[in-house]
C-alpha positions as CSV (number, residue, x, y, z in Angstrom):
1,M,-24.0,-58.2,-28.7
2,S,-27.7,-56.9,-27.7
3,M,-28.6,-53.3,-28.8
4,N,-28.8,-52.4,-25.0
5,E,-25.2,-53.6,-24.6
6,V,-24.2,-51.4,-27.4
7,G,-26.0,-48.6,-26.1
8,V,-24.1,-48.9,-22.7
9,L,-21.2,-49.1,-24.2
10,W,-21.8,-46.0,-26.2
11,A,-22.8,-44.2,-23.2
12,T,-19.9,-45.4,-21.3
13,G,-17.6,-44.1,-23.9
14,L,-19.3,-40.8,-24.3
15,M,-19.2,-40.2,-20.3
16,S,-15.5,-41.2,-20.6
17,V,-14.6,-38.8,-23.1
18,G,-16.8,-36.2,-21.4
19,A,-14.8,-36.7,-18.3
20,I,-11.5,-36.3,-20.1
21,I,-12.6,-33.0,-21.5
22,A,-14.1,-31.5,-18.7
23,A,-11.5,-32.6,-16.1
24,P,-9.0,-30.1,-17.1
25,L,-11.7,-27.3,-17.5
26,V,-13.3,-28.2,-13.8
27,T,-9.5,-28.2,-12.4
28,L,-9.1,-24.8,-13.8
29,W,-12.2,-23.2,-12.8
30,A,-11.5,-24.6,-9.2
31,Q,-8.1,-23.2,-9.2
32,R,-9.4,-19.7,-10.2
33,R,-12.0,-19.7,-7.6
34,L,-9.6,-20.5,-5.0
35,E,-7.1,-18.0,-6.0
36,S,-10.1,-15.3,-6.1
37,A,-10.8,-16.6,-2.5
38,K,-7.3,-16.1,-1.4
39,A,-6.9,-12.9,-3.0
40,Q,-10.3,-11.6,-1.4
41,T,-8.9,-13.2,2.0
42,D,-5.6,-11.4,1.7
43,R,-7.3,-7.6,0.9
44,R,-9.6,-8.2,3.8
45,Q,-6.7,-9.2,6.2
46,S,-4.9,-6.2,4.8
47,I,-7.9,-3.8,5.9
48,F,-8.1,-5.6,9.1
49,R,-4.4,-5.3,10.0
50,A,-4.4,-1.7,9.3
51,L,-7.3,-0.8,11.4
52,W,-6.2,-3.1,14.3
53,V,-2.8,-1.7,14.3
54,N,-4.1,1.9,14.5
55,R,-7.0,1.4,17.0
56,R,-5.6,4.3,19.2
57,R,-4.9,6.7,15.9
58,Q,-8.2,7.9,14.7
59,F,-7.3,10.2,12.1
60,Y,-4.3,8.3,10.7
61,L,-4.3,8.0,7.0
62,A,-3.8,4.3,7.0
63,R,-6.7,3.8,9.3
64,V,-9.1,6.2,7.3
65,D,-8.0,4.6,3.6
66,A,-8.7,1.1,5.1
67,L,-12.4,2.3,6.6
68,N,-12.9,3.7,3.2
69,M,-12.1,0.0,1.3
70,I,-14.8,-1.8,3.6
71,D,-17.6,-1.2,1.4
72,V,-15.6,-2.9,-1.7
73,D,-13.6,-5.9,0.2
74,F,-16.4,-6.7,2.6
75,Y,-19.4,-6.4,0.0
76,G,-22.0,-8.8,1.0
77,E,-20.8,-9.2,4.5
78,R,-24.0,-7.5,6.0
79,K,-22.9,-7.3,9.8
80,V,-19.4,-5.8,8.7
81,Q,-21.3,-3.1,6.5
82,N,-23.8,-2.4,9.2
83,A,-21.4,-1.9,11.8
84,W,-19.3,0.7,9.2
85,D,-22.5,2.5,8.7
86,E,-23.0,3.3,12.2
87,L,-19.6,4.2,12.8
88,R,-19.7,6.4,9.8
89,A,-22.6,7.9,10.9
90,H,-21.3,8.7,14.0
91,Y,-18.3,10.5,12.2
92,F,-20.8,12.5,10.3
93,R,-23.1,13.5,13.3
94,P,-22.3,17.2,13.5
95,E,-23.7,17.7,17.3
96,H,-23.8,14.8,20.2
97,P,-26.3,16.4,22.7
98,G,-25.2,15.7,26.6
99,L,-22.1,14.1,25.5
100,N,-18.8,15.8,26.4
101,E,-15.5,15.2,24.0
102,E,-14.4,12.1,26.5
103,Q,-17.7,10.5,26.2
104,I,-18.0,11.3,22.6
105,F,-14.8,9.4,21.9
106,A,-15.5,6.4,24.3
107,E,-18.8,6.1,22.2
108,R,-16.9,6.1,18.9
109,E,-14.4,3.6,20.0
110,G,-17.1,1.1,21.1
111,L,-18.8,1.3,17.7
112,F,-15.1,0.7,16.3
113,A,-14.7,-2.1,18.5
114,T,-17.9,-3.4,17.0
115,L,-16.6,-3.0,13.7
116,L,-13.6,-4.7,14.3
117,F,-15.3,-7.6,16.1
118,E,-17.5,-8.3,12.9
119,M,-14.6,-8.3,10.8
120,S,-12.7,-10.7,12.8
121,Q,-15.8,-13.0,12.9
122,V,-15.5,-13.1,9.1
123,L,-12.0,-13.7,9.0
124,G,-11.9,-16.8,11.7
125,Y,-10.5,-14.6,14.8
126,E,-12.4,-15.3,17.9
127,F,-11.8,-11.7,19.9
128,G,-14.1,-10.4,22.2
129,K,-15.4,-6.7,22.0
130,A,-13.7,-5.7,25.3
131,Q,-10.4,-7.3,24.1
132,I,-10.3,-5.4,20.9
133,R,-11.2,-2.0,22.7
134,D,-8.9,-2.3,25.9
135,N,-6.0,-4.5,25.1
136,I,-3.8,-2.0,22.9
137,Y,-0.2,-1.3,23.9
138,R,0.2,2.7,23.1
139,P,3.0,4.5,24.8
140,Q,2.2,8.2,26.2
141,L,5.3,9.0,24.1
142,H,3.7,8.1,21.0
143,N,0.6,10.1,21.5
144,D,3.2,13.0,22.2
145,F,5.2,12.8,19.0
146,D,1.7,12.6,17.1
147,A,0.7,15.8,18.8
148,I,4.0,17.4,18.2
149,E,4.0,16.2,14.3
150,F,0.4,17.8,14.2
151,E,1.1,21.1,16.2
152,T,4.6,21.5,13.7
153,R,2.4,21.1,10.6
154,K,-0.3,23.3,11.8
155,R,2.1,26.0,12.8
156,T,4.1,25.8,9.2
157,L,1.2,26.3,7.5
158,D,0.1,29.4,9.4
159,L,3.5,30.6,8.9
160,L,3.4,29.9,5.0
161,R,-0.1,31.7,4.9
162,S,0.8,34.8,6.9
163,D,3.0,37.7,6.1
164,A,5.8,37.0,8.3
165,L,8.2,35.8,5.4
166,P,7.2,37.9,2.5
167,V,8.9,37.2,-0.6
168,R,8.9,40.7,-2.9
169,F,10.9,41.5,-6.2
170,Q,12.3,44.7,-6.7
171,P,11.8,45.7,-10.5
172,N,13.6,49.1,-10.4
173,Q,16.8,47.5,-8.7
174,T,20.0,48.2,-10.7
175,P,21.2,44.6,-12.2
176,I,24.6,43.5,-11.0
177,N,26.9,42.7,-13.7
178,L,28.8,39.5,-13.0
179,P,32.2,38.8,-14.3
180,V,32.0,36.5,-17.2
181,N,35.1,34.4,-18.5
182,E,36.5,36.5,-21.8
183,P,37.7,34.3,-24.6
184,P,41.5,34.1,-25.1
185,L,43.2,36.8,-27.5
186,Q,43.5,35.5,-30.8
187,L,47.3,35.9,-32.5
188,A,46.4,38.9,-34.5
189,D,45.1,40.7,-31.1
190,Q,48.4,40.0,-29.6
191,Q,50.3,41.5,-32.4
192,Q,48.2,44.6,-32.4
193,L,49.0,44.7,-28.4
194,A,52.7,44.6,-29.2
195,Q,52.7,47.7,-31.7
196,I,51.2,50.0,-29.1
197,P,54.3,52.0,-27.5
198,H,54.6,51.7,-23.9
199,P,55.6,54.5,-21.7
200,P,59.0,54.6,-20.4
201,D,59.6,53.3,-16.8
202,A,59.7,55.8,-14.0
203,G,63.3,56.7,-13.0
204,V,64.6,55.9,-16.5
205,E,66.4,58.8,-18.2
């Protein structure tokens, strides 16, 4: 056997050993990558669904929480982050010159639809902006319930902050002595009570 053949055999053997050692490591690495990607997709889906189902509830807690997680779970998705930056800037803008409340709402809903559109592109959905903005089933009764709940909370808070239900303590008030259960008489006490003369019964001479 020539030296070249020996060298080839050695190289082949080393490659085989290396493949045997590396195969489990590569498999573990690939599995971890898949699990990490799936976890990220699940988090993004959760955010997207929370925003999707609350498209007509601007100040609902689940929607606000989902918006605040975009910077973390959609990190690196430039179009999503840009759309969120524009919507957030609209929220924080103190004034909207030349626009009434209805126009401000429509403008904000358009920015929100753009945000959901960019998120849907990342997640593989094929929605249009008009579909996202307009295809919503929201009965008027639900709007009434939200308005009632908000008004109830507001009125309750105003009532608690007012003097309509004052709670005052009266330090000079005489305390009320409540009856307590006395312990049973002992045998010696019973004997002493028996020695006390009783007055004669009425009508007995």
